[in-house]
Jmol script that loads the backbone (N, CA, C; Angstrom):
load data "model"
ATOM      1  N   UNK A   1       0.827  -1.525   0.222  1.00  0.00           N
ATOM      2  CA  UNK A   1       0.459  -0.121   0.175  1.00  0.00           C
ATOM      3  C   UNK A   1       0.638   1.282   0.160  1.00  0.00           C
ATOM      4  N   UNK A   2       2.147   1.022   0.457  1.00  0.00           N
ATOM      5  CA  UNK A   2       2.916   2.705   0.466  1.00  0.00           C
ATOM      6  C   UNK A   2       3.464   2.124  -1.227  1.00  0.00           C
ATOM      7  N   UNK A   3       3.923   1.761  -1.136  1.00  0.00           N
ATOM      8  CA  UNK A   3       4.514   2.047  -2.845  1.00  0.00           C
ATOM      9  C   UNK A   3       3.795   2.598  -3.867  1.00  0.00           C
ATOM     10  N   UNK A   4       2.432   1.654  -3.514  1.00  0.00           N
ATOM     11  CA  UNK A   4       1.427   2.490  -4.606  1.00  0.00           C
ATOM     12  C   UNK A   4       0.297   4.274  -4.793  1.00  0.00           C
ATOM     13  N   UNK A   5       0.614   4.191  -2.693  1.00  0.00           N
ATOM     14  CA  UNK A   5       0.187   6.013  -2.298  1.00  0.00           C
ATOM     15  C   UNK A   5       1.533   6.528  -3.375  1.00  0.00           C
ATOM     16  N   UNK A   6       3.185   6.160  -3.444  1.00  0.00           N
ATOM     17  CA  UNK A   6       3.583   6.988  -3.729  1.00  0.00           C
ATOM     18  C   UNK A   6       4.326   6.938  -4.973  1.00  0.00           C
ATOM     19  N   UNK A   7       4.043   6.161  -5.968  1.00  0.00           N
ATOM     20  CA  UNK A   7       3.426   6.501  -7.542  1.00  0.00           C
ATOM     21  C   UNK A   7       2.573   7.423  -7.536  1.00  0.00           C
ATOM     22  N   UNK A   8       1.356   6.699  -7.102  1.00  0.00           N
ATOM     23  CA  UNK A   8       0.131   7.804  -7.026  1.00  0.00           C
ATOM     24  C   UNK A   8       0.388   9.451  -7.208  1.00  0.00           C
ATOM     25  N   UNK A   9       0.902   9.450  -5.817  1.00  0.00           N
ATOM     26  CA  UNK A   9       1.567  11.298  -4.925  1.00  0.00           C
ATOM     27  C   UNK A   9       2.364  11.382  -6.688  1.00  0.00           C
ATOM     28  N   UNK A  10       4.282  10.764  -7.129  1.00  0.00           N
ATOM     29  CA  UNK A  10       4.648  11.404  -7.606  1.00  0.00           C
ATOM     30  C   UNK A  10       3.735  10.640  -9.398  1.00  0.00           C
ATOM     31  N   UNK A  11       2.842  10.381 -10.319  1.00  0.00           N
ATOM     32  CA  UNK A  11       2.268  10.500 -11.009  1.00  0.00           C
ATOM     33  C   UNK A  11       1.372  12.087 -10.759  1.00  0.00           C
ATOM     34  N   UNK A  12       1.248  12.515  -9.817  1.00  0.00           N
ATOM     35  CA  UNK A  12      -0.185  13.311  -9.455  1.00  0.00           C
ATOM     36  C   UNK A  12       0.562  14.741  -9.816  1.00  0.00           C
ATOM     37  N   UNK A  13       1.939  14.601  -9.003  1.00  0.00           N
ATOM     38  CA  UNK A  13       2.621  15.971  -8.568  1.00  0.00           C
ATOM     39  C   UNK A  13       3.715  15.707 -10.412  1.00  0.00           C
ATOM     40  N   UNK A  14       4.053  14.840 -11.037  1.00  0.00           N
ATOM     41  CA  UNK A  14       4.879  15.017 -12.713  1.00  0.00           C
ATOM     42  C   UNK A  14       3.111  15.621 -13.117  1.00  0.00           C
ATOM     43  N   UNK A  15       1.785  15.146 -12.874  1.00  0.00           N
ATOM     44  CA  UNK A  15       0.842  15.590 -14.015  1.00  0.00           C
ATOM     45  C   UNK A  15       0.287  16.781 -13.490  1.00  0.00           C
ATOM     46  N   UNK A  16       1.064  17.344 -12.547  1.00  0.00           N
ATOM     47  CA  UNK A  16       0.851  18.428 -12.355  1.00  0.00           C
ATOM     48  C   UNK A  16       1.775  19.733 -12.685  1.00  0.00           C
ATOM     49  N   UNK A  17       3.026  19.283 -12.363  1.00  0.00           N
ATOM     50  CA  UNK A  17       4.006  19.896 -13.681  1.00  0.00           C
ATOM     51  C   UNK A  17       4.606  20.370 -15.371  1.00  0.00           C
ATOM     52  N   UNK A  18       4.180  18.987 -15.083  1.00  0.00           N
ATOM     53  CA  UNK A  18       3.509  19.330 -16.956  1.00  0.00           C
ATOM     54  C   UNK A  18       2.835  20.141 -17.506  1.00  0.00           C
ATOM     55  N   UNK A  19       1.345  20.019 -16.700  1.00  0.00           N
ATOM     56  CA  UNK A  19       0.575  20.670 -17.543  1.00  0.00           C
ATOM     57  C   UNK A  19       0.579  22.522 -17.488  1.00  0.00           C
ATOM     58  N   UNK A  20       2.049  22.493 -16.183  1.00  0.00           N
ATOM     59  CA  UNK A  20       1.919  24.040 -16.274  1.00  0.00           C
ATOM     60  C   UNK A  20       2.209  24.999 -17.258  1.00  0.00           C
ATOM     61  N   UNK A  21       2.549  25.943 -17.832  1.00  0.00           N
ATOM     62  CA  UNK A  21       3.459  26.126 -19.426  1.00  0.00           C
ATOM     63  C   UNK A  21       4.382  26.953 -18.625  1.00  0.00           C
ATOM     64  N   UNK A  22       4.511  26.997 -17.763  1.00  0.00           N
ATOM     65  CA  UNK A  22       5.934  27.677 -17.118  1.00  0.00           C
ATOM     66  C   UNK A  22       6.709  26.785 -17.281  1.00  0.00           C
ATOM     67  N   UNK A  23       6.560  25.210 -16.533  1.00  0.00           N
ATOM     68  CA  UNK A  23       7.333  24.898 -16.448  1.00  0.00           C
ATOM     69  C   UNK A  23       8.507  24.603 -17.803  1.00  0.00           C
ATOM     70  N   UNK A  24       7.427  24.538 -19.121  1.00  0.00           N
ATOM     71  CA  UNK A  24       8.257  24.151 -20.022  1.00  0.00           C
ATOM     72  C   UNK A  24       9.167  25.443 -20.601  1.00  0.00           C
ATOM     73  N   UNK A  25       8.279  26.720 -20.311  1.00  0.00           N
ATOM     74  CA  UNK A  25       9.707  28.177 -20.762  1.00  0.00           C
ATOM     75  C   UNK A  25      10.013  27.506 -20.074  1.00  0.00           C
ATOM     76  N   UNK A  26      10.883  27.075 -19.011  1.00  0.00           N
ATOM     77  CA  UNK A  26      11.491  26.897 -18.128  1.00  0.00           C
ATOM     78  C   UNK A  26      12.403  25.851 -18.800  1.00  0.00           C
ATOM     79  N   UNK A  27      12.260  24.689 -19.392  1.00  0.00           N
ATOM     80  CA  UNK A  27      12.926  23.890 -20.133  1.00  0.00           C
ATOM     81  C   UNK A  27      13.158  24.695 -22.063  1.00  0.00           C
ATOM     82  N   UNK A  28      12.593  25.381 -21.915  1.00  0.00           N
ATOM     83  CA  UNK A  28      12.873  26.088 -23.115  1.00  0.00           C
ATOM     84  C   UNK A  28      13.827  26.959 -23.261  1.00  0.00           C
ATOM     85  N   UNK A  29      13.880  27.646 -21.930  1.00  0.00           N
ATOM     86  CA  UNK A  29      15.034  28.616 -21.735  1.00  0.00           C
ATOM     87  C   UNK A  29      16.454  27.735 -21.460  1.00  0.00           C
ATOM     88  N   UNK A  30      16.313  26.470 -20.274  1.00  0.00           N
ATOM     89  CA  UNK A  30      17.649  25.565 -20.500  1.00  0.00           C
ATOM     90  C   UNK A  30      18.468  25.268 -21.721  1.00  0.00           C
ATOM     91  N   UNK A  31      17.421  24.635 -23.156  1.00  0.00           N
ATOM     92  CA  UNK A  31      18.184  23.956 -23.753  1.00  0.00           C
ATOM     93  C   UNK A  31      17.840  25.440 -24.875  1.00  0.00           C
ATOM     94  N   UNK A  32      17.293  25.954 -24.755  1.00  0.00           N
ATOM     95  CA  UNK A  32      18.538  28.294 -25.658  1.00  0.00           C
ATOM     96  C   UNK A  32      19.521  27.788 -25.116  1.00  0.00           C
ATOM     97  N   UNK A  33      19.983  27.581 -23.761  1.00  0.00           N
ATOM     98  CA  UNK A  33      21.447  28.040 -22.904  1.00  0.00           C
ATOM     99  C   UNK A  33      22.383  27.369 -23.533  1.00  0.00           C
ATOM    100  N   UNK A  34      22.004  26.237 -23.795  1.00  0.00           N
ATOM    101  CA  UNK A  34      22.618  25.018 -24.175  1.00  0.00           C
ATOM    102  C   UNK A  34      23.222  25.052 -25.249  1.00  0.00           C
ATOM    103  N   UNK A  35      22.280  25.527 -26.312  1.00  0.00           N
ATOM    104  CA  UNK A  35      22.072  25.381 -27.664  1.00  0.00           C
ATOM    105  C   UNK A  35      23.300  26.850 -27.598  1.00  0.00           C
ATOM    106  N   UNK A  36      22.905  27.998 -27.391  1.00  0.00           N
ATOM    107  CA  UNK A  36      24.579  29.072 -27.360  1.00  0.00           C
ATOM    108  C   UNK A  36      25.882  28.670 -26.765  1.00  0.00           C
ATOM    109  N   UNK A  37      25.717  27.641 -26.105  1.00  0.00           N
ATOM    110  CA  UNK A  37      27.005  26.669 -25.595  1.00  0.00           C
ATOM    111  C   UNK A  37      27.417  26.550 -26.522  1.00  0.00           C
ATOM    112  N   UNK A  38      26.334  25.633 -27.265  1.00  0.00           N
ATOM    113  CA  UNK A  38      27.081  24.943 -28.098  1.00  0.00           C
ATOM    114  C   UNK A  38      26.734  24.951 -29.701  1.00  0.00           C
ATOM    115  N   UNK A  39      27.204  25.750 -30.381  1.00  0.00           N
ATOM    116  CA  UNK A  39      26.435  26.302 -31.750  1.00  0.00           C
ATOM    117  C   UNK A  39      27.330  25.213 -33.160  1.00  0.00           C
ATOM    118  N   UNK A  40      27.871  24.393 -32.725  1.00  0.00           N
ATOM    119  CA  UNK A  40      28.554  23.982 -33.544  1.00  0.00           C
ATOM    120  C   UNK A  40      26.946  22.209 -34.348  1.00  0.00           C
ATOM    121  N   UNK A  41      26.160  21.822 -33.157  1.00  0.00           N
ATOM    122  CA  UNK A  41      25.177  21.223 -33.324  1.00  0.00           C
ATOM    123  C   UNK A  41      24.214  21.641 -33.396  1.00  0.00           C
ATOM    124  N   UNK A  42      23.060  21.515 -34.384  1.00  0.00           N
ATOM    125  CA  UNK A  42      22.167  21.573 -34.323  1.00  0.00           C
ATOM    126  C   UNK A  42      20.810  20.822 -33.620  1.00  0.00           C
ATOM    127  N   UNK A  43      21.218  20.797 -31.758  1.00  0.00           N
ATOM    128  CA  UNK A  43      20.612  19.329 -31.757  1.00  0.00           C
ATOM    129  C   UNK A  43      19.294  20.313 -30.506  1.00  0.00           C
ATOM    130  N   UNK A  44      19.587  21.376 -29.416  1.00  0.00           N
ATOM    131  CA  UNK A  44      19.080  21.459 -28.481  1.00  0.00           C
ATOM    132  C   UNK A  44      17.647  23.180 -29.195  1.00  0.00           C
ATOM    133  N   UNK A  45      18.268  23.638 -30.627  1.00  0.00           N
ATOM    134  CA  UNK A  45      16.960  24.359 -30.375  1.00  0.00           C
ATOM    135  C   UNK A  45      15.767  23.750 -31.173  1.00  0.00           C
ATOM    136  N   UNK A  46      15.397  23.212 -31.548  1.00  0.00           N
ATOM    137  CA  UNK A  46      13.904  21.992 -31.690  1.00  0.00           C
ATOM    138  C   UNK A  46      13.824  21.642 -30.357  1.00  0.00           C
ATOM    139  N   UNK A  47      14.275  20.621 -29.544  1.00  0.00           N
ATOM    140  CA  UNK A  47      13.911  20.611 -28.035  1.00  0.00           C
ATOM    141  C   UNK A  47      13.519  21.915 -28.059  1.00  0.00           C
ATOM    142  N   UNK A  48      13.944  22.962 -27.722  1.00  0.00           N
ATOM    143  CA  UNK A  48      13.794  24.487 -27.176  1.00  0.00           C
ATOM    144  C   UNK A  48      11.998  25.292 -27.750  1.00  0.00           C
ATOM    145  N   UNK A  49      12.125  24.864 -29.145  1.00  0.00           N
ATOM    146  CA  UNK A  49      10.914  25.189 -30.091  1.00  0.00           C
ATOM    147  C   UNK A  49       9.552  24.311 -30.123  1.00  0.00           C
ATOM    148  N   UNK A  50       9.952  22.676 -29.655  1.00  0.00           N
ATOM    149  CA  UNK A  50       8.584  22.257 -28.672  1.00  0.00           C
ATOM    150  C   UNK A  50       8.564  22.543 -27.453  1.00  0.00           C
ATOM    151  N   UNK A  51       9.346  22.559 -26.711  1.00  0.00           N
ATOM    152  CA  UNK A  51       9.084  23.418 -25.738  1.00  0.00           C
ATOM    153  C   UNK A  51       8.316  24.637 -25.382  1.00  0.00           C
ATOM    154  N   UNK A  52       8.298  25.460 -26.251  1.00  0.00           N
ATOM    155  CA  UNK A  52       7.592  26.805 -26.595  1.00  0.00           C
ATOM    156  C   UNK A  52       6.520  26.641 -27.536  1.00  0.00           C
ATOM    157  N   UNK A  53       6.151  25.142 -27.883  1.00  0.00           N
ATOM    158  CA  UNK A  53       5.400  25.136 -28.701  1.00  0.00           C
ATOM    159  C   UNK A  53       4.253  24.232 -27.639  1.00  0.00           C
ATOM    160  N   UNK A  54       4.268  23.563 -26.755  1.00  0.00           N
ATOM    161  CA  UNK A  54       3.574  22.932 -25.464  1.00  0.00           C
ATOM    162  C   UNK A  54       3.451  23.855 -24.522  1.00  0.00           C
ATOM    163  N   UNK A  55       4.431  24.976 -24.099  1.00  0.00           N
ATOM    164  CA  UNK A  55       3.444  25.972 -23.106  1.00  0.00           C
ATOM    165  C   UNK A  55       2.942  26.917 -23.861  1.00  0.00           C
ATOM    166  N   UNK A  56       2.574  27.320 -24.689  1.00  0.00           N
ATOM    167  CA  UNK A  56       1.530  27.822 -25.823  1.00  0.00           C
ATOM    168  C   UNK A  56       0.221  26.936 -25.643  1.00  0.00           C
ATOM    169  N   UNK A  57      -0.145  25.667 -25.851  1.00  0.00           N
ATOM    170  CA  UNK A  57      -0.516  25.101 -26.023  1.00  0.00           C
ATOM    171  C   UNK A  57      -1.644  24.930 -25.128  1.00  0.00           C
ATOM    172  N   UNK A  58      -0.570  25.343 -24.205  1.00  0.00           N
ATOM    173  CA  UNK A  58      -1.015  25.035 -22.639  1.00  0.00           C
ATOM    174  C   UNK A  58      -1.309  25.488 -21.695  1.00  0.00           C
ATOM    175  N   UNK A  59      -1.305  27.358 -22.647  1.00  0.00           N
ATOM    176  CA  UNK A  59      -1.810  28.493 -21.902  1.00  0.00           C
ATOM    177  C   UNK A  59      -2.928  28.952 -21.772  1.00  0.00           C
ATOM    178  N   UNK A  60      -3.722  28.769 -20.333  1.00  0.00           N
ATOM    179  CA  UNK A  60      -4.863  29.103 -20.247  1.00  0.00           C
ATOM    180  C   UNK A  60      -5.579  30.308 -20.927  1.00  0.00           C
ATOM    181  N   UNK A  61      -6.774  30.373 -21.596  1.00  0.00           N
ATOM    182  CA  UNK A  61      -6.961  31.470 -22.916  1.00  0.00           C
ATOM    183  C   UNK A  61      -8.428  31.612 -21.717  1.00  0.00           C
ATOM    184  N   UNK A  62      -9.001  33.103 -22.241  1.00  0.00           N
ATOM    185  CA  UNK A  62      -9.695  33.664 -21.542  1.00  0.00           C
ATOM    186  C   UNK A  62     -11.338  33.342 -22.098  1.00  0.00           C
ATOM    187  N   UNK A  63     -12.587  33.154 -21.296  1.00  0.00           N
ATOM    188  CA  UNK A  63     -13.104  32.262 -21.764  1.00  0.00           C
ATOM    189  C   UNK A  63     -13.645  32.661 -22.957  1.00  0.00           C
ATOM    190  N   UNK A  64     -13.582  33.867 -23.623  1.00  0.00           N
ATOM    191  CA  UNK A  64     -14.624  34.108 -24.713  1.00  0.00           C
ATOM    192  C   UNK A  64     -13.604  34.426 -25.557  1.00  0.00           C
ATOM    193  N   UNK A  65     -12.321  33.513 -26.121  1.00  0.00           N
ATOM    194  CA  UNK A  65     -12.243  33.095 -26.895  1.00  0.00           C
ATOM    195  C   UNK A  65     -12.127  32.319 -27.725  1.00  0.00           C
ATOM    196  N   UNK A  66     -11.705  31.881 -28.582  1.00  0.00           N
ATOM    197  CA  UNK A  66     -11.818  30.293 -28.800  1.00  0.00           C
ATOM    198  C   UNK A  66     -10.916  29.451 -28.499  1.00  0.00           C
ATOM    199  N   UNK A  67     -11.629  28.536 -27.807  1.00  0.00           N
ATOM    200  CA  UNK A  67     -10.646  27.116 -26.612  1.00  0.00           C
ATOM    201  C   UNK A  67      -9.233  26.943 -27.678  1.00  0.00           C
ATOM    202  N   UNK A  68      -8.063  26.479 -27.419  1.00  0.00           N
ATOM    203  CA  UNK A  68      -8.230  24.644 -27.803  1.00  0.00           C
ATOM    204  C   UNK A  68      -8.297  23.477 -27.694  1.00  0.00           C
ATOM    205  N   UNK A  69      -8.675  22.840 -29.100  1.00  0.00           N
ATOM    206  CA  UNK A  69      -9.353  21.321 -28.241  1.00  0.00           C
ATOM    207  C   UNK A  69      -8.085  20.565 -28.638  1.00  0.00           C
ATOM    208  N   UNK A  70      -7.242  20.647 -29.052  1.00  0.00           N
ATOM    209  CA  UNK A  70      -5.900  19.328 -29.245  1.00  0.00           C
ATOM    210  C   UNK A  70      -4.824  19.498 -28.326  1.00  0.00           C
ATOM    211  N   UNK A  71      -5.410  20.650 -27.175  1.00  0.00           N
ATOM    212  CA  UNK A  71      -3.917  20.380 -26.176  1.00  0.00           C
ATOM    213  C   UNK A  71      -4.123  19.053 -25.459  1.00  0.00           C
ATOM    214  N   UNK A  72      -3.303  18.310 -25.024  1.00  0.00           N
ATOM    215  CA  UNK A  72      -3.688  17.042 -24.790  1.00  0.00           C
ATOM    216  C   UNK A  72      -3.825  17.196 -23.117  1.00  0.00           C
ATOM    217  N   UNK A  73      -4.853  16.499 -22.212  1.00  0.00           N
ATOM    218  CA  UNK A  73      -4.727  16.806 -21.268  1.00  0.00           C
ATOM    219  C   UNK A  73      -4.315  15.571 -19.916  1.00  0.00           C
ATOM    220  N   UNK A  74      -3.554  14.598 -20.565  1.00  0.00           N
ATOM    221  CA  UNK A  74      -2.715  13.505 -19.890  1.00  0.00           C
ATOM    222  C   UNK A  74      -1.548  14.132 -19.918  1.00  0.00           C
ATOM    223  N   UNK A  75      -0.840  13.853 -18.279  1.00  0.00           N
ATOM    224  CA  UNK A  75       0.679  14.050 -19.102  1.00  0.00           C
ATOM    225  C   UNK A  75       1.440  13.242 -19.814  1.00  0.00           C
ATOM    226  N   UNK A  76       1.350  12.177 -19.895  1.00  0.00           N
ATOM    227  CA  UNK A  76       1.867  10.935 -21.292  1.00  0.00           C
ATOM    228  C   UNK A  76       1.300  11.978 -22.340  1.00  0.00           C
ATOM    229  N   UNK A  77       0.556  12.072 -22.638  1.00  0.00           N
ATOM    230  CA  UNK A  77       0.269  12.706 -23.774  1.00  0.00           C
ATOM    231  C   UNK A  77       0.972  13.863 -24.131  1.00  0.00           C
ATOM    232  N   UNK A  78       1.090  15.012 -22.910  1.00  0.00           N
ATOM    233  CA  UNK A  78       1.675  16.440 -23.666  1.00  0.00           C
ATOM    234  C   UNK A  78       3.303  16.040 -23.699  1.00  0.00           C
ATOM    235  N   UNK A  79       3.744  14.470 -22.966  1.00  0.00           N
ATOM    236  CA  UNK A  79       5.062  14.431 -23.492  1.00  0.00           C
ATOM    237  C   UNK A  79       5.730  13.669 -24.518  1.00  0.00           C
ATOM    238  N   UNK A  80       4.033  13.033 -24.891  1.00  0.00           N
ATOM    239  CA  UNK A  80       4.195  12.235 -26.702  1.00  0.00           C
ATOM    240  C   UNK A  80       4.523  13.668 -27.499  1.00  0.00           C
ATOM    241  N   UNK A  81       3.832  14.271 -27.271  1.00  0.00           N
ATOM    242  CA  UNK A  81       3.443  15.168 -28.133  1.00  0.00           C
ATOM    243  C   UNK A  81       5.046  16.550 -28.390  1.00  0.00           C
ATOM    244  N   UNK A  82       5.327  16.308 -26.721  1.00  0.00           N
ATOM    245  CA  UNK A  82       6.872  17.067 -26.880  1.00  0.00           C
ATOM    246  C   UNK A  82       7.697  15.765 -27.220  1.00  0.00           C
ATOM    247  N   UNK A  83       8.251  15.086 -27.026  1.00  0.00           N
ATOM    248  CA  UNK A  83       8.887  13.816 -28.532  1.00  0.00           C
ATOM    249  C   UNK A  83       8.514  14.107 -29.452  1.00  0.00           C
ATOM    250  N   UNK A  84       7.323  14.272 -30.126  1.00  0.00           N
ATOM    251  CA  UNK A  84       7.522  13.951 -31.290  1.00  0.00           C
ATOM    252  C   UNK A  84       7.675  15.211 -32.117  1.00  0.00           C
ATOM    253  N   UNK A  85       7.001  16.621 -31.176  1.00  0.00           N
ATOM    254  CA  UNK A  85       7.431  17.764 -32.088  1.00  0.00           C
ATOM    255  C   UNK A  85       8.953  17.950 -32.294  1.00  0.00           C
ATOM    256  N   UNK A  86      10.025  17.285 -30.791  1.00  0.00           N
ATOM    257  CA  UNK A  86      11.187  17.549 -31.219  1.00  0.00           C
ATOM    258  C   UNK A  86      11.809  16.652 -32.148  1.00  0.00           C
ATOM    259  N   UNK A  87      11.611  15.359 -31.924  1.00  0.00           N
ATOM    260  CA  UNK A  87      11.803  14.358 -33.346  1.00  0.00           C
ATOM    261  C   UNK A  87      11.789  15.079 -34.523  1.00  0.00           C
ATOM    262  N   UNK A  88      10.364  15.483 -34.614  1.00  0.00           N
ATOM    263  CA  UNK A  88       9.850  16.308 -35.966  1.00  0.00           C
ATOM    264  C   UNK A  88      11.155  17.388 -36.305  1.00  0.00           C
ATOM    265  N   UNK A  89      11.530  18.778 -35.598  1.00  0.00           N
ATOM    266  CA  UNK A  89      12.847  19.462 -35.816  1.00  0.00           C
ATOM    267  C   UNK A  89      13.875  18.957 -36.045  1.00  0.00           C
ATOM    268  N   UNK A  90      14.248  18.035 -34.990  1.00  0.00           N
ATOM    269  CA  UNK A  90      15.745  17.872 -35.026  1.00  0.00           C
ATOM    270  C   UNK A  90      15.664  17.278 -36.535  1.00  0.00           C
ATOM    271  N   UNK A  91      15.059  16.001 -37.388  1.00  0.00           N
ATOM    272  CA  UNK A  91      14.715  15.488 -38.457  1.00  0.00           C
ATOM    273  C   UNK A  91      15.072  17.059 -39.352  1.00  0.00           C
ATOM    274  N   UNK A  92      14.321  18.133 -38.895  1.00  0.00           N
ATOM    275  CA  UNK A  92      14.155  19.131 -40.202  1.00  0.00           C
ATOM    276  C   UNK A  92      15.716  19.621 -40.185  1.00  0.00           C
ATOM    277  N   UNK A  93      15.937  20.669 -39.242  1.00  0.00           N
ATOM    278  CA  UNK A  93      16.808  20.657 -39.125  1.00  0.00           C
ATOM    279  C   UNK A  93      18.256  19.965 -39.442  1.00  0.00           C
ATOM    280  N   UNK A  94      18.016  18.246 -39.350  1.00  0.00           N
ATOM    281  CA  UNK A  94      19.775  17.774 -39.882  1.00  0.00           C
ATOM    282  C   UNK A  94      19.717  18.285 -41.446  1.00  0.00           C
ATOM    283  N   UNK A  95      18.508  17.684 -42.111  1.00  0.00           N
ATOM    284  CA  UNK A  95      17.771  17.986 -43.537  1.00  0.00           C
ATOM    285  C   UNK A  95      18.835  18.635 -43.997  1.00  0.00           C
ATOM    286  N   UNK A  96      18.131  20.619 -43.391  1.00  0.00           N
ATOM    287  CA  UNK A  96      18.745  21.429 -43.701  1.00  0.00           C
ATOM    288  C   UNK A  96      20.632  21.502 -43.185  1.00  0.00           C
ATOM    289  N   UNK A  97      19.991  20.745 -42.575  1.00  0.00           N
ATOM    290  CA  UNK A  97      22.457  21.575 -42.496  1.00  0.00           C
ATOM    291  C   UNK A  97      22.996  20.855 -43.389  1.00  0.00           C
ATOM    292  N   UNK A  98      22.721  19.467 -43.928  1.00  0.00           N
ATOM    293  CA  UNK A  98      23.030  18.680 -44.300  1.00  0.00           C
ATOM    294  C   UNK A  98      22.854  19.276 -45.848  1.00  0.00           C
ATOM    295  N   UNK A  99      21.639  19.585 -46.540  1.00  0.00           N
ATOM    296  CA  UNK A  99      22.000  20.817 -47.947  1.00  0.00           C
ATOM    297  C   UNK A  99      22.337  21.158 -47.732  1.00  0.00           C
ATOM    298  N   UNK A 100      23.392  22.496 -46.436  1.00  0.00           N
ATOM    299  CA  UNK A 100      23.413  23.820 -46.682  1.00  0.00           C
ATOM    300  C   UNK A 100      24.844  23.168 -46.985  1.00  0.00           C
ATOM    301  N   UNK A 101      25.708  21.742 -46.584  1.00  0.00           N
ATOM    302  CA  UNK A 101      26.951  21.566 -46.257  1.00  0.00           C
ATOM    303  C   UNK A 101      26.904  20.862 -47.803  1.00  0.00           C
ATOM    304  N   UNK A 102      26.134  20.259 -48.551  1.00  0.00           N
ATOM    305  CA  UNK A 102      26.764  19.972 -49.663  1.00  0.00           C
ATOM    306  C   UNK A 102      26.782  20.984 -50.872  1.00  0.00           C
ATOM    307  N   UNK A 103      25.548  22.206 -50.936  1.00  0.00           N
ATOM    308  CA  UNK A 103      25.993  23.088 -51.097  1.00  0.00           C
ATOM    309  C   UNK A 103      27.164  24.527 -51.232  1.00  0.00           C
ATOM    310  N   UNK A 104      28.010  24.355 -49.903  1.00  0.00           N
ATOM    311  CA  UNK A 104      28.311  24.716 -49.263  1.00  0.00           C
ATOM    312  C   UNK A 104      30.255  23.855 -50.133  1.00  0.00           C
ATOM    313  N   UNK A 105      30.223  22.697 -50.122  1.00  0.00           N
ATOM    314  CA  UNK A 105      31.380  22.072 -50.691  1.00  0.00           C
ATOM    315  C   UNK A 105      31.075  21.571 -52.067  1.00  0.00           C
ATOM    316  N   UNK A 106      30.091  21.861 -52.767  1.00  0.00           N
ATOM    317  CA  UNK A 106      29.114  22.400 -54.373  1.00  0.00           C
ATOM    318  C   UNK A 106      30.271  23.385 -54.736  1.00  0.00           C
ATOM    319  N   UNK A 107      29.853  25.049 -54.179  1.00  0.00           N
ATOM    320  CA  UNK A 107      30.018  25.602 -54.190  1.00  0.00           C
ATOM    321  C   UNK A 107      32.346  25.921 -54.003  1.00  0.00           C
ATOM    322  N   UNK A 108      32.637  25.257 -53.022  1.00  0.00           N
ATOM    323  CA  UNK A 108      34.521  25.356 -53.124  1.00  0.00           C
ATOM    324  C   UNK A 108      34.966  24.559 -54.491  1.00  0.00           C
ATOM    325  N   UNK A 109      34.340  23.104 -54.736  1.00  0.00           N
ATOM    326  CA  UNK A 109      35.044  22.731 -55.785  1.00  0.00           C
ATOM    327  C   UNK A 109      34.255  23.546 -57.247  1.00  0.00           C
ATOM    328  N   UNK A 110      33.970  24.324 -57.753  1.00  0.00           N
ATOM    329  CA  UNK A 110      33.326  24.824 -58.015  1.00  0.00           C
ATOM    330  C   UNK A 110      34.024  26.606 -58.542  1.00  0.00           C
ATOM    331  N   UNK A 111      34.639  26.586 -57.030  1.00  0.00           N
ATOM    332  CA  UNK A 111      35.406  27.888 -57.109  1.00  0.00           C
ATOM    333  C   UNK A 111      37.097  26.893 -57.449  1.00  0.00           C
ATOM    334  N   UNK A 112      37.175  26.136 -57.003  1.00  0.00           N
ATOM    335  CA  UNK A 112      38.556  25.540 -57.027  1.00  0.00           C
ATOM    336  C   UNK A 112      39.017  25.401 -59.027  1.00  0.00           C
ATOM    337  N   UNK A 113      38.168  24.585 -59.227  1.00  0.00           N
ATOM    338  CA  UNK A 113      37.682  24.535 -60.647  1.00  0.00           C
ATOM    339  C   UNK A 113      38.018  25.461 -61.235  1.00  0.00           C
ATOM    340  N   UNK A 114      37.479  26.780 -61.153  1.00  0.00           N
ATOM    341  CA  UNK A 114      37.400  28.018 -61.934  1.00  0.00           C
ATOM    342  C   UNK A 114      38.791  28.660 -61.999  1.00  0.00           C
ATOM    343  N   UNK A 115      39.723  28.579 -60.821  1.00  0.00           N
ATOM    344  CA  UNK A 115      40.512  29.540 -61.005  1.00  0.00           C
ATOM    345  C   UNK A 115      42.365  28.810 -61.777  1.00  0.00           C
TER     346      UNK A 115
END
end "model"
wireframe off; spacefill off
backbone 0.3
color backbone group
């Protein structure tokens, strides 16, 4: 009985923290800071962007505004959405970076061949 009450308590506190927009803004600030420290790899920027999107989705709106209907209600849904957004953003950044490096390499080859 003690372990079940402890796990329920942890689940409730995790659910509370993951449903607060301020928590996701702090996570975004942390990952933006890590991105600024390590600028050679675009690794932390998509995670920060996903955190900001989650914070926007969880932000309560005034009653007379249209309400978001696709914001997840459970902490598992929030984490899954954050993971998918981060994965999609990382894949997009990696593809853009590869395309950019190929163009740069091609430009170098053409410049060397022209001189």
